[in-house]
N, C-alpha and C positions, 0 to 999 in steps of 0.2 A: 377593465376588470380581468383578473387572472382566472383561468379555467379552474373548475373544481379539481381537487387532488385525485389522483388515480393510483392504484396499487402498482408496485414494482414487481409483484408476483410473490410467490411463497419462498423462493430460493431452493425448493426441492429440485433434485436433478437426478439423472442417471448418468453413469460414467460415460456411456457412448455419446452423450450430448456435448461433452467437452470438446474443445478444439483439438486437444491432445491429452491423453491420459493412459499411459502404458500400464500393464498389469503390475509392474513393480511399484506403482504409486500407492501409498497408504493414506486413505482418507477416513478419519475416525468418525464416530457417530455424532450427529447433531450439526455437521458442517452444512452451511447454506452457500450455494453458488448461484449468483444471478447472471444472466446472459452467459450461460456455460459455453456457448459456441465461441466466445472471445477469451476463454481461459485455456492456457496451454501449460500443462505440467509435464516436465520431462522425467526420465528414469529416476527411480528411487527417491522421489519427493515424498515427504511426510507432511500431512496437514492435520493438526491437532483438533481435539474435540471443540465443538461450538464455534469454530472459525467462521467468519463471514467473508467470502471472496466476492466482492461486488464488481462483476464484469460490467461492461458498458457497451452499448451498441456502436460507438464511434472508435474505440481504442481497444487495446488488448492488455491482458495480464499474462505475462510469460515468466515461468519459473524454471530455472536451470536444474540440471540433474544433481542429486545428492543434497538438495536444500531441505532444511528442517524448519517448518512453520509451526509455532507454538499454539497452544490452546487460546481460544477467544480473541484471536487477532481480528482486525477489521481493515480490509484493503478495499479502497474505493478507486477503481481504475479508470474513471472517466477521462483522465488526461493521459493514461497509459502507465503501466508499471512493468519494468524489466528487472528481473531478479536473476543474478548469475548463478554459477555452480557453487555447491558446497557453502551456501550462505546459512547462517544460523539466525533465526528470528524468534525472539522470546515470546512467551505468552502475553497477551493483551497489547501487543504492538499495534499502532494505527498508522496506516500509510494513506495520506490524502493527496489527491491530484487535482482538486478543484476548490475554488473559493469565490465567494461573491466579491465583485469588484467594488472598490471604494473610489470616489472622485479624487483626482490628483490634488485638488484644492477644495476646501469646504464650499459647497455650492448652495447651502441653505435648503436643499431639497428635503421635503417631508417624506420622500419615498423610503420605506423601511429597507434595511440592508437585505433582508430576505428576498425582496423583489428586484434587486439590482441584477445586472447581467453577471453571468458566471464566467470566470476565466479558468483555463485548463493548463496544466503543466505536468509533464512526465516526471516520474520518480524512478531512479535507477539505483540498484544495489549491485555493485560489481562483485566478482568472484571472491569467495572466502571472507567476506566481511561478516560482522556479528552485530546484531541489534538487540540490546538489552531489554529485559522485561518492562513493559509499559511505556516504551519510548514512542514518541509521536514524530513522524516525518512529514513535513509540510510540502505543498506542491513545488515541483521544480528542482528538488535537491538530488544530488548524486552522492552516494556513499562509496568511496574509493575502495579499490582492491585491498583486502586485508584490514580495513579500518574497523574500529570498534566504537559502538555508540553505547554509552552507559545507561543503566536502568533509569527509566523515568525522564530521560532527556527529551527536550523539544528541539528538533533539528530544523532550523530556519534557513540555513545556508549549506552548500555542499561541503563534504568532508573529504580531504585529500587521502590518498592511499596510505596505508600503514600509519594512521593517526588515531588517537584515542580522544573522544569528546564526551563531555558529560554536562549536565545542568540544564537550566531553563532561563534563557536560551542556551543551547549547547555551545560550549567553548572548548578549545583545544586544551587537553591535559598534557599530552606529549606525543611526539612522533617516534617511531621506532624503525 
């Protein structure tokens, strides 16, 4: 039997509790940061209203200088998130780094997916890329330098540098 659920905490934080948070970082009201000691924000990072930065005790969330993070994003960094410099991340973007594992072959197990083991995979956003409003980045993807992800895209595979992708699942529109 699984143990009873427990709280992950309130997400309330003080700047000094973050792994790194220089004075030039702008964090708007309503932002929640979990495990702030694993969250590192470099110079001139902007974090929009009601963003949820879900740090995790095993890995880190690192955000490079000059990056803009839109309102109401959800970042779950259990598998690690590395965001480069001057990255644009639109409102309501989700970055996920963990998922419940499914059996390689149907095994007839009555075990609910919720109770299966969790796999972790890092997400990387390289310098200068841009993530459109409401996009979802799944575990293990890398968005290459200068690449653009269209609004609402669901990114299931890595995106090469200087490539534009859109759709669900995200597909290459063109390279430049």
